ZAVEX-398031 format. One record per residue (C-alpha): x, y, z. Coordinates in steps of 0.5 Angstrom, whole numbers, padded with zeros to 4 digits, always signed. Layout:
BEGIN
XYZ
...
***
This chain:
BEGIN
+0167+0238+0211
+0173+0237+0213
+0175+0232+0219
+0182+0231+0223
+0182+0225+0228
+0187+0228+0233
+0187+0227+0240
+0182+0230+0244
+0183+0235+0250
+0178+0239+0254
+0179+0246+0254
+0176+0249+0261
+0172+0255+0262
+0168+0261+0258
+0172+0266+0255
+0175+0272+0258
+0178+0279+0256
+0184+0277+0251
+0190+0282+0251
+0193+0283+0244
+0198+0279+0243
+0205+0283+0243
+0208+0283+0236
+0215+0282+0237
+0221+0285+0234
+0221+0284+0226
+0226+0279+0223
+0232+0282+0220
+0232+0277+0214
+0228+0280+0208
+0221+0276+0205
+0222+0271+0201
+0221+0275+0194
+0221+0282+0196
+0227+0286+0195
+0230+0289+0201
+0227+0296+0201
+0220+0293+0199
+0222+0288+0205
+0222+0294+0210
+0216+0297+0208
+0212+0290+0208
+0214+0289+0216
+0211+0295+0217
+0205+0294+0214
+0205+0287+0217
+0206+0289+0224
+0200+0294+0224
+0196+0288+0221
+0198+0283+0226
+0195+0288+0232
+0188+0288+0229
+0184+0282+0229
+0180+0282+0235
+0178+0275+0240
+0171+0279+0242
+0169+0280+0236
+0170+0274+0233
+0166+0271+0239
+0161+0276+0238
+0161+0274+0230
+0160+0267+0231
+0155+0267+0237
+0151+0271+0231
+0153+0266+0225
+0152+0260+0228
+0144+0262+0231
+0140+0258+0228
+0141+0253+0223
+0144+0255+0216
+0144+0249+0211
+0143+0250+0203
+0137+0253+0202
+0135+0255+0209
+0133+0261+0211
+0139+0263+0215
+0143+0261+0210
+0141+0266+0206
+0140+0272+0212
+0148+0270+0214
+0150+0271+0206
+0147+0278+0206
+0149+0279+0213
+0157+0278+0210
+0156+0282+0204
+0154+0288+0210
+0161+0286+0213
+0165+0286+0207
+0162+0293+0204
+0163+0296+0211
+0170+0295+0211
+0171+0298+0204
+0170+0292+0200
+0168+0292+0193
+0163+0286+0194
+0157+0283+0191
+0154+0276+0192
+0154+0271+0186
+0148+0265+0186
+0148+0259+0183
+0142+0254+0183
+0144+0247+0185
+0142+0240+0186
+0142+0239+0195
+0137+0233+0196
+0133+0234+0203
+0130+0228+0207
+0123+0226+0205
+0123+0219+0209
+0128+0216+0214
+0126+0209+0216
+0131+0203+0220
+0127+0198+0223
+0131+0191+0226
+0125+0186+0224
+0128+0180+0227
+0130+0176+0232
+0127+0182+0235
+0124+0189+0233
+0127+0195+0234
+0126+0201+0231
+0131+0206+0231
+0130+0213+0234
+0135+0217+0228
+0134+0223+0232
+0138+0227+0236
+0135+0230+0243
+0136+0237+0246
+0141+0238+0251
+0139+0243+0257
+0143+0249+0257
+0145+0249+0250
+0139+0253+0247
+0140+0251+0239
+0140+0244+0240
+0133+0245+0241
+0131+0248+0234
+0129+0240+0231
+0124+0245+0227
+0129+0248+0223
+0135+0242+0223
+0137+0237+0217
+0136+0231+0221
+0142+0226+0220
+0142+0223+0213
+0147+0222+0208
+0146+0227+0202
+0146+0224+0195
+0145+0217+0197
+0139+0215+0192
+0131+0213+0195
+0131+0206+0197
+0127+0202+0201
+0130+0195+0202
+0129+0189+0207
+0135+0184+0208
+0140+0181+0213
+0144+0185+0217
+0152+0184+0216
+0157+0188+0220
+0163+0190+0215
+0168+0193+0220
+0170+0200+0216
+0167+0197+0210
+0173+0199+0206
+0177+0193+0201
+0181+0190+0206
+0175+0188+0210
+0171+0185+0204
+0178+0181+0203
+0177+0178+0210
+0170+0176+0209
+0171+0174+0202
+0176+0169+0206
+0172+0167+0211
+0166+0165+0206
+0161+0170+0207
+0158+0175+0202
+0154+0181+0203
+0150+0180+0196
+0143+0182+0198
+0145+0184+0205
+0144+0191+0208
+0152+0192+0211
+0153+0196+0217
+0160+0200+0217
+0163+0204+0222
+0166+0211+0220
+0173+0212+0219
+0179+0209+0215
+0177+0212+0209
+0171+0218+0207
+0164+0216+0209
+0163+0215+0201
+0167+0210+0200
+0163+0205+0204
+0157+0205+0200
+0161+0205+0194
+0165+0199+0195
+0159+0195+0199
+0155+0196+0192
+0160+0193+0188
+0160+0187+0193
+0152+0186+0192
+0149+0189+0198
+0143+0193+0197
+0143+0197+0203
+0148+0201+0207
+0148+0203+0215
+0154+0208+0218
+0154+0209+0225
+0160+0212+0229
+0163+0207+0234
+0166+0210+0240
+0172+0207+0240
+0174+0212+0234
+0169+0217+0237
+0166+0217+0243
+0167+0216+0251
+0174+0212+0249
+0177+0219+0247
+0174+0223+0253
+0167+0225+0257
+0161+0226+0252
+0158+0232+0250
+0155+0235+0255
+0160+0234+0260
+0166+0234+0256
+0167+0234+0248
+0167+0227+0246
+0160+0224+0241
+0155+0223+0245
+0151+0216+0244
+0146+0220+0240
+0150+0224+0236
+0150+0223+0228
+0155+0225+0224
+0152+0227+0217
+0155+0228+0211
+0156+0227+0203
+0155+0220+0200
+0157+0223+0193
+0162+0219+0189
+0167+0225+0189
+0172+0222+0186
+0169+0223+0179
+0168+0230+0180
+0166+0235+0185
+0161+0241+0185
+0153+0240+0182
+0152+0233+0180
+0147+0236+0175
+0153+0241+0171
+0160+0238+0171
+0166+0242+0169
+0161+0248+0168
+0158+0253+0172
+0151+0252+0175
+0148+0258+0172
+0141+0259+0171
+0142+0257+0164
+0147+0252+0165
+0145+0245+0161
+0144+0240+0167
+0144+0233+0167
+0138+0228+0167
+0137+0226+0175
+0138+0218+0171
+0145+0221+0167
+0148+0223+0173
+0154+0218+0176
+0156+0221+0183
+0150+0218+0186
+0150+0212+0191
+0148+0205+0187
+0145+0204+0194
+0141+0207+0199
+0145+0210+0205
+0144+0212+0212
+0148+0214+0219
+0147+0213+0226
+0149+0214+0233
+0152+0208+0237
+0145+0208+0241
+0142+0206+0235
+0147+0201+0232
+0148+0197+0239
+0142+0194+0238
+0143+0192+0231
+0150+0190+0232
+0147+0185+0239
+0143+0182+0234
+0147+0179+0229
+0150+0172+0229
+0155+0169+0226
+0162+0168+0227
+0166+0173+0232
+0169+0179+0229
+0177+0179+0228
+0180+0183+0235
+0181+0189+0231
+0174+0189+0228
+0171+0190+0235
+0169+0196+0237
+0168+0200+0244
+0161+0198+0245
+0159+0193+0250
+0157+0188+0246
+0160+0181+0242
+0161+0184+0236
+0159+0179+0231
+0160+0179+0223
+0153+0176+0220
+0149+0174+0216
+0144+0170+0222
+0138+0172+0225
+0138+0180+0224
+0135+0183+0219
+0133+0190+0218
+0128+0195+0213
+0131+0200+0211
+0128+0206+0208
+0131+0213+0205
+0127+0218+0201
+0129+0224+0199
+0126+0232+0196
+0130+0232+0190
+0130+0240+0189
+0135+0245+0186
+0137+0250+0191
+0141+0257+0191
+0147+0257+0194
+0150+0265+0195
+0157+0266+0194
+0160+0272+0198
+0166+0276+0194
+0169+0282+0196
+0175+0285+0192
+0181+0290+0194
+0184+0292+0187
+0192+0292+0186
+0195+0299+0185
+0201+0296+0180
+0199+0288+0178
+0191+0288+0178
+0190+0283+0173
+0194+0278+0178
+0189+0275+0183
+0191+0272+0191
+0184+0268+0193
+0182+0267+0200
+0176+0264+0202
+0173+0259+0208
+0165+0257+0208
+0159+0260+0211
+0154+0254+0210
+0153+0248+0215
+0149+0242+0216
+0146+0244+0222
+0149+0250+0227
+0156+0249+0225
+0160+0254+0230
+0166+0249+0229
+0165+0248+0222
+0166+0252+0219
+0165+0258+0223
+0171+0258+0227
+0175+0259+0221
+0171+0264+0218
+0170+0269+0224
+0178+0268+0222
+0178+0270+0216
+0173+0276+0217
+0178+0279+0222
+0183+0279+0216
+0178+0282+0211
+0176+0287+0216
+0183+0289+0218
+0186+0289+0210
+0180+0294+0209
+0183+0298+0215
+0190+0298+0212
+0187+0300+0205
+0184+0306+0209
+0191+0308+0213
+0195+0308+0205
+0197+0301+0204
+0195+0299+0197
+0196+0291+0195
+0200+0290+0188
+0196+0285+0186
+0189+0284+0186
+0186+0280+0193
+0180+0277+0192
+0176+0275+0199
+0170+0269+0199
+0166+0265+0204
+0163+0260+0200
+0156+0257+0201
+0154+0250+0199
+0161+0246+0202
+0159+0241+0206
+0154+0237+0200
+0159+0237+0195
+0164+0244+0195
+0158+0247+0191
+0159+0254+0192
+0166+0254+0190
+0167+0249+0184
+0161+0253+0181
+0165+0259+0181
+0171+0257+0180
+0168+0253+0174
+0165+0260+0172
+0171+0263+0172
+0176+0258+0170
+0179+0262+0164
+0181+0269+0168
+0183+0264+0174
+0188+0260+0170
+0191+0265+0167
+0192+0270+0173
+0191+0266+0180
+0197+0266+0183
+0195+0262+0189
+0188+0260+0193
+0189+0260+0200
+0183+0256+0205
+0181+0255+0211
+0175+0251+0214
+0175+0249+0222
+0180+0251+0226
+0181+0250+0234
+0187+0250+0238
+0194+0247+0238
+0199+0246+0232
+0199+0249+0226
+0197+0245+0221
+0198+0247+0213
+0198+0243+0207
+0198+0244+0200
+0203+0245+0193
+0209+0245+0195
+0212+0251+0191
+0209+0255+0197
+0213+0251+0202
+0218+0255+0203
+0214+0261+0203
+0209+0259+0208
+0215+0256+0213
+0217+0263+0213
+0210+0266+0215
+0210+0261+0221
+0217+0263+0223
+0214+0270+0224
+0207+0269+0228
+0207+0268+0235
+0203+0262+0238
+0198+0265+0243
+0199+0260+0249
+0207+0258+0249
+0210+0264+0246
+0214+0261+0241
+0214+0262+0234
+0209+0257+0230
+0214+0254+0226
+0218+0252+0232
+0212+0249+0235
+0210+0246+0229
+0218+0243+0229
+0217+0241+0236
+0211+0237+0236
+0214+0234+0229
+0220+0232+0232
+0216+0229+0239
+0212+0225+0234
+0218+0222+0230
+0220+0215+0230
+0227+0216+0234
+0231+0214+0228
+0228+0220+0224
+0228+0225+0230
+0235+0229+0229
+0232+0229+0222
+0225+0232+0224
+0229+0237+0230
+0233+0240+0223
+0232+0248+0222
+0230+0246+0215
+0224+0248+0211
+0218+0244+0215
+0214+0239+0210
+0208+0241+0209
+0203+0236+0207
+0199+0235+0200
+0192+0236+0199
+0186+0231+0198
+0180+0233+0198
+0175+0235+0204
+0174+0243+0203
+0174+0248+0198
+0181+0248+0195
+0180+0242+0191
+0177+0246+0184
+0182+0251+0185
+0188+0245+0186
+0187+0239+0182
+0181+0242+0177
+0185+0248+0175
+0192+0248+0177
+0192+0254+0181
+0197+0253+0187
+0193+0252+0194
+0194+0251+0201
+0189+0249+0207
+0190+0252+0214
+0188+0251+0221
+0190+0249+0228
+0189+0242+0231
+0191+0238+0236
+0188+0241+0242
+0181+0240+0244
+0175+0235+0241
+0172+0234+0234
+0166+0230+0237
+0161+0235+0234
+0163+0234+0228
+0157+0234+0223
+0152+0234+0228
+0147+0238+0232
+0152+0239+0237
+0156+0243+0233
+0154+0249+0236
+0156+0256+0239
+0156+0253+0246
+0160+0246+0244
+0165+0250+0242
+0166+0255+0247
+0166+0250+0251
+0171+0245+0249
+0175+0248+0243
+0178+0255+0243
+0174+0258+0248
+0178+0265+0248
+0179+0265+0240
+0186+0267+0241
+0188+0261+0236
+0182+0264+0231
+0187+0270+0231
+0193+0268+0231
+0189+0264+0224
+0188+0270+0222
+0195+0273+0223
+0198+0267+0219
+0193+0267+0213
+0193+0275+0212
+0200+0275+0213
+0201+0271+0207
+0196+0274+0203
+0200+0281+0204
+0205+0278+0202
+0203+0274+0196
+0200+0281+0194
+0206+0285+0195
+0211+0280+0193
+0216+0283+0187
+0217+0276+0185
+0211+0271+0186
+0215+0267+0192
+0214+0260+0189
+0220+0256+0190
+0222+0249+0186
+0227+0246+0191
+0222+0243+0196
+0217+0241+0190
+0223+0237+0187
+0226+0235+0194
+0218+0233+0195
+0217+0229+0188
+0223+0225+0189
+0220+0223+0196
+0214+0221+0192
+0218+0217+0187
+0221+0213+0192
+0215+0211+0196
+0212+0208+0189
+0219+0204+0188
+0218+0201+0196
+0211+0200+0194
+0213+0196+0188
+0219+0192+0192
+0214+0191+0198
+0208+0188+0193
+0213+0183+0190
+0216+0181+0196
+0209+0180+0200
+0206+0176+0193
+0213+0172+0194
+0212+0170+0201
+0204+0169+0200
+0205+0165+0195
+0210+0161+0199
+0205+0160+0205
+0200+0157+0200
+0205+0152+0198
+0206+0150+0204
+0200+0150+0206
+0201+0155+0212
+0194+0158+0211
+0191+0152+0212
+0194+0148+0218
+0192+0155+0222
+0185+0156+0220
+0181+0154+0226
+0177+0148+0223
+0170+0150+0226
+0170+0156+0222
+0174+0154+0216
+0177+0159+0211
+0178+0159+0205
+0185+0159+0202
+0187+0165+0199
+0189+0164+0191
+0196+0164+0188
+0198+0171+0186
+0202+0173+0180
+0209+0175+0180
+0210+0183+0180
+0214+0185+0174
+0220+0191+0174
+0217+0197+0173
+0222+0202+0170
+0222+0209+0174
+0228+0211+0170
+0224+0216+0166
+0221+0219+0173
+0228+0220+0176
+0231+0223+0170
+0225+0228+0170
+0226+0229+0178
+0233+0231+0177
+0232+0236+0172
+0227+0239+0176
+0232+0239+0182
+0237+0242+0177
+0232+0247+0174
+0230+0249+0182
+0237+0249+0185
+0239+0255+0179
+0233+0258+0180
+0234+0259+0187
+0241+0261+0187
+0238+0267+0182
+0232+0269+0185
+0236+0270+0191
+0242+0273+0188
+0237+0278+0184
+0233+0280+0189
+0238+0281+0194
+0242+0286+0191
+0236+0290+0188
+0236+0297+0189
+0228+0298+0187
+0223+0293+0186
+0224+0293+0178
+0219+0290+0173
+0218+0283+0175
+0211+0283+0171
+0213+0278+0165
+0216+0273+0169
+0210+0274+0174
+0206+0272+0169
+0210+0266+0167
+0210+0263+0174
+0203+0263+0175
+0203+0257+0169
+0208+0254+0175
+0202+0249+0178
+0198+0249+0171
+0204+0246+0168
+0204+0239+0173
+0196+0238+0170
+0194+0234+0164
+0187+0237+0160
+0186+0229+0159
+0186+0228+0167
+0187+0223+0170
+0184+0216+0168
+0177+0215+0169
+0176+0221+0173
+0178+0226+0167
+0176+0232+0172
+0182+0231+0177
+0187+0234+0172
+0193+0235+0177
+0198+0229+0176
+0201+0230+0183
+0195+0230+0188
+0189+0228+0188
+0184+0224+0193
+0184+0217+0193
+0178+0212+0189
+0178+0208+0195
+0180+0214+0200
+0175+0220+0198
+0179+0225+0203
+0186+0222+0203
+0191+0224+0198
+0195+0220+0193
+0200+0223+0190
+0203+0222+0184
+0196+0218+0184
+0195+0216+0177
+0202+0212+0178
+0201+0210+0184
+0193+0207+0183
+0194+0203+0177
+0200+0199+0181
+0195+0199+0187
+0191+0195+0181
+0196+0192+0178
+0195+0194+0172
+0202+0195+0170
+0202+0198+0163
+0198+0204+0165
+0203+0205+0171
+0208+0205+0165
+0204+0210+0161
+0203+0214+0167
+0210+0214+0168
+0211+0217+0162
+0206+0223+0162
+0208+0224+0170
+0216+0225+0168
+0213+0229+0161
+0210+0234+0166
+0215+0235+0170
+0221+0236+0165
+0216+0242+0163
+0216+0244+0170
+0223+0244+0169
+0223+0247+0163
+0219+0253+0165
+0223+0255+0172
+0230+0254+0167
+0227+0260+0163
+0224+0263+0169
+0232+0264+0171
+0234+0266+0165
+0229+0272+0165
+0232+0273+0172
+0238+0273+0170
+0237+0279+0165
***
């Protein structure tokens, strides 16, 4: 599901025989969370593990898994699940399929036509490409559509709304343009797709069309498919538009697993469907529609790359939109494998990638899944050689991620009590390609994953993954910050919003989570289209599968360390430093809003807006804004200071205790306390207006979707100028951080004893 917007670079050529990447001499430093003796044993097993992932087998697995469309409910989706189960069992895992029954609408009728000033009927198809055999499987493909759009048959004037985000509607309002009773056309980008119909509906629109503009996703990025990796004119980005910022998973069973006997909502009572019908199209279908719009010329930053004059409307262009779906319950098949731990079997380390796709899905998600399969096979082989993890390892291949993280959410909700009490970490991957290792997640795992990345070799440069990540950040950092970016401390990982299967684990259950992938080189122009297939991936992405191998080495090594560590390798110093940075952002947000309001009001009083508007196209002057009040952040600052002090003391005691330990000792009680760390940062009441999301530090933004909002309840209250709520939420977040500091202090005392 996840989309990473990065530079597009062609990776030419097919796959050749790839020699195994040599494993360099093991670093002398001990591994975080291990005594010196157990660290040496761990490195010996890791060296064996990292030699096992096989690019040739990954290529064969991708070809098999992406051979046919395998969306939720399709025959090949079930066939893939059964094949995956066989792979798990053959590798020696205790494995089974866990089925859930979920709501998954599929297209019944789609029509988009312009009825004035001329008639045009959109094709709404992705034509097969000679030489690419799976593009001819049109009878088995889900046609381009947006899942969980309501049914509708609407006609109205067409209005162009740029990216369809709140600031675009502010611009329309100043121009005196209303979308009430209109059908809007918005381009993909700048927000998650489901935000666009949500905001359009809030402004009175009756329908929404979303298209890919070549300025963002097409020929301005690279040659278009099949010559290059970029999105072709008729390529369409499918995707869900369910309002996932309320809750995720099956729309009919929020908060509980979608088992056969689960109580389900009636369709009329579901709150996460769109309020207006929505349909995605390619830029070939969009061009005639946009060309017919009359009215004002769009502002310069609204203009895409089509060879037309972009205008806003409303005007002569009127369109007729029909969207109707089959609202059926479909099965999803989660493949679950288990290696039971030897000494702490009740503690769980979980790793997963999804297996369903919108169509053939070689890039999204099979590129990540074949890496996971290599990890699974290698760990099974190590088990047969005598290695046994201390903690129980669970590997999963989720179904139903694309529509609404269905398989993972239902599994996690079903097993919520066990997971919140016993899960050490959840490690996720989705699509992966070439370039730099990208890691986002819980900041108590930041130091840990830096250690892993420092031990894995980049397959094309020979440097460590960490060194290459640091070089990338140094090069891209502003000149004033390059010294900081090049320092040898921990590389800060990103925070997680939404867009893949980690969501339920982190933001609903409070389980430490990380998401992995390689990105930055090669294209993404096939995203959620029928052209995301084996042909595209092996021509324009990780064609030799060496970065897939590196992903398997990285995540597999992380899994081994989390499963084998004497003390769970959480670190709280990076967490405290990160949260301190988030607090600084909130203060700057309030300060910036105050400065902007003062400047804005001064310009109104000075008639600046009125004197600079074009008399032929007059724009309304904005209204005076209320002054921004002072916000007291001292409770937050105090809580962060307590956490920072506790983290430093824990870190010193942690290091001394493990460095001087002669044996692994008995840290079982301590580890069970540490497992509560991430959950302490959640609230049972959840976020304001969306209680399913319980994490107080990370959440998808209400109007960003995939994009993360950090300290979300405070940040979004400030953005909404709800100052009373902001003050309340500062108190709540401060209490959670203080509780975290108390937990860390107790852990320090246990370590010292």
